[in-house]
C-alpha positions in Angstrom: -4.7 21.3 -12.4 -1.0 20.4 -12.5 1.4 21.3 -15.2 4.5 19.8 -16.7 6.5 22.6 -18.3 9.6 23.5 -20.3 11.7 26.6 -20.0 14.5 27.6 -22.4 17.4 29.6 -21.1 18.3 32.7 -23.1 21.9 32.4 -21.7 22.8 28.8 -22.7 19.8 27.8 -24.9 19.3 24.7 -22.8 16.0 23.4 -21.6 14.7 23.0 -18.1 11.8 20.7 -17.3 9.6 20.9 -14.2 6.1 20.5 -12.8 3.8 22.7 -10.7 0.3 23.3 -9.6 0.6 27.0 -10.2 2.3 27.7 -13.6 2.1 31.5 -13.4 3.6 31.7 -9.9 6.3 29.1 -10.7 7.4 30.9 -13.9 7.6 34.2 -11.9 9.8 32.4 -9.4 12.1 31.2 -12.1 12.1 34.6 -13.8 13.1 36.4 -10.6 15.9 34.0 -9.8 14.2 32.4 -6.8 14.8 28.8 -8.1 18.3 27.5 -7.4 18.5 25.3 -10.5 17.7 28.1 -13.0 18.8 31.3 -11.3 22.1 31.5 -13.2 20.5 30.6 -16.5 18.2 33.6 -16.9 16.5 35.0 -18.9 14.1 32.2 -19.2 11.2 31.7 -21.6 8.3 29.4 -21.1 8.2 27.5 -24.4 5.8 24.5 -23.6 3.4 23.2 -21.0 0.9 20.4 -20.6 -2.0 20.5 -18.2 -2.7 17.3 -16.1 -5.6 16.5 -13.8 -3.5 15.3 -10.9 0.0 15.5 -9.5 0.9 11.9 -10.3 0.2 12.5 -14.0 2.2 15.7 -14.1 5.2 14.2 -12.4 5.1 11.2 -14.7 4.9 13.5 -17.7 7.8 15.6 -16.3 10.0 12.4 -16.0 9.1 11.3 -19.5 10.0 14.7 -21.0 13.4 14.4 -19.4 14.1 11.0 -21.1 15.6 10.6 -24.6 12.2 9.8 -26.1 10.7 12.7 -24.3 13.4 15.0 -25.7 12.7 13.6 -29.2 9.0 14.3 -28.7 9.7 17.9 -27.8 12.1 18.3 -30.7 9.4 17.2 -33.1 6.6 19.1 -31.3 8.6 22.4 -31.2 10.4 21.8 -34.5 9.8 25.3 -36.0 10.5 27.1 -32.7 13.7 25.2 -31.9 15.3 25.5 -35.3 14.1 29.0 -36.1 
């Protein structure tokens, strides 16, 4: 399985979107500061993920979630969490 995922920074409240084939390991790497793009934005919280059957689907979903329409999808999907 491959995963498209969203992290939320506890520092700046911004979202980070990525994909991986090992969600648990990748989140630990983010959490420990081993990922350059998120190391200065810790603490991070995994707030959303989607499972995909192959890498191509996961990368396609990651790219979509980074677009304006993808961000609107997330805003509606996580409405209670993001406004609460």
